[in-house]
N, C-alpha and C positions, 0 to 999 in steps of 0.2 A: 407420340406415335410409336407403336411397337415395331420390331424388326420385321415381323410377318406382314404388317400393313405396308411398310416401306417397300418390301420386295414385291408385293402384289401390285402396288401403285406403279412400280417400274414395269412390270409385265403388262399391265393394262395400258400403259403409255407407249409400249414398244410396237410400232406399226406393223412390223413383219409378223408378229404374233397375233395382234388384233385382227389382221386381215384373214387369219385362219379360224380364230375362235371368238371373235368379237370381244366381249367382256366376261366370258364364261370361265371365271376362276373362282373356285369355291373352297372353303375350309373343310378339311377332313374327308367329306364324302360328297359324291355327286347327288344333287337333289333328283328325286324321281321325276322322269319325264324331260330331263334336260337334253337339249339338242347337242349332238356331237359334231365335231370334236370339242373337247373341253379340258380343263386342267383342275386338279385338286392339289391341296398342299396340307402338310402336317408337320409339326415340330417333332423330330425324333428324339432329340436331347437338347439340353440347355446347360452346357458345361460352364461352370463358374470358375473364374480365376481368382485365387486368394494370395495375399501377401501377409507379412507379419502384422500389418496394420488393418487387415480385414479384406473384404471383397474388393477386387480391383474394378475399375471402370470398364475394362476390356471384357468382352463376352465372346463365346464361340459356340453358338447353337448350331445344330445340324437340322436342316429343314429339307423335307422331301417334296418335290413337285412331281405329280403324275400326269402325263399326257394320256388322254383317253380318246379312242376313236373306233370307227367300224372297219377301217383298213389299216394295214401295217404302214403303208406309204404315208397316209395322213398323219398317223402318230409320229412317224419319223420326222415329218416336216414340222410338226408342232414342237417336238423335242429339240430339234435343231434351232428353232427360234428362241426357245427358253435358254438354250446354251449361249446363243449370241447375246441375249439380253443380260444374262447373269454371270457367266463364267469369267473369272479373273477380273471382275469389276472392282475398281477402287475409286472412291470419291464420296460424295454426299448424296444420300437418299432421304428425302423427307426430313431433313434436319439431322440425320444420324451420320456420323463419320464412319465410313466403311473402309477398313484397312484392306480387306481382300475377300472376295467370294470365290471359293474353290469347289469345283465339281469333284466329289470323292467317290461316287458310285453311279453307274448307268446300267440299269437292268431292264431289258425288254420282257414283256409278259403277255400272256393270253388269258383273258378272264371269260368265264362262262356264267350265265345267270343260274339261279338256284334250280329253275326248271329245265336247264340244259339246252334251251332253244336258241339263245342269243350269245354270240361270241363278241367280245370286245377286246381290241388290242390296247396295250398299255406300255408306257415307258416310264420307269421310276428314275428320277434324277435327284440324287442326294447331294446337298451342298453344305459345306461348313462355312459359316459367315463369321468373319472376325470384324467386330465393330466396337465402338465406344458407346456405352449406355448414356 
């Protein structure tokens, strides 16, 4: 299982979040016609740690989760549940040993469709995940 899959599994099992978005967590972009609120995720970087003997088993990818919704209050609530599920987590997720998940950036945003008619609120939450491959 990849680290992305392990984190998504945690989010989909976190009842405070699923009460708001059900299982609407998608890689990279929101599928057209998806009910809101929802969450997308993307790997920003996948920093590799090297020693004199080669690549270490420790990894530190940065993964961004984006809460999307039609109101700012809804997006804030979804973002808060993501934070509760992931921030400062240590333990085992789907067989992967997680040393620590750190929130490194939290950026609110307002998105507009190409035709300019629909506004959507967003909150980007960027996490650095320290784990053993």
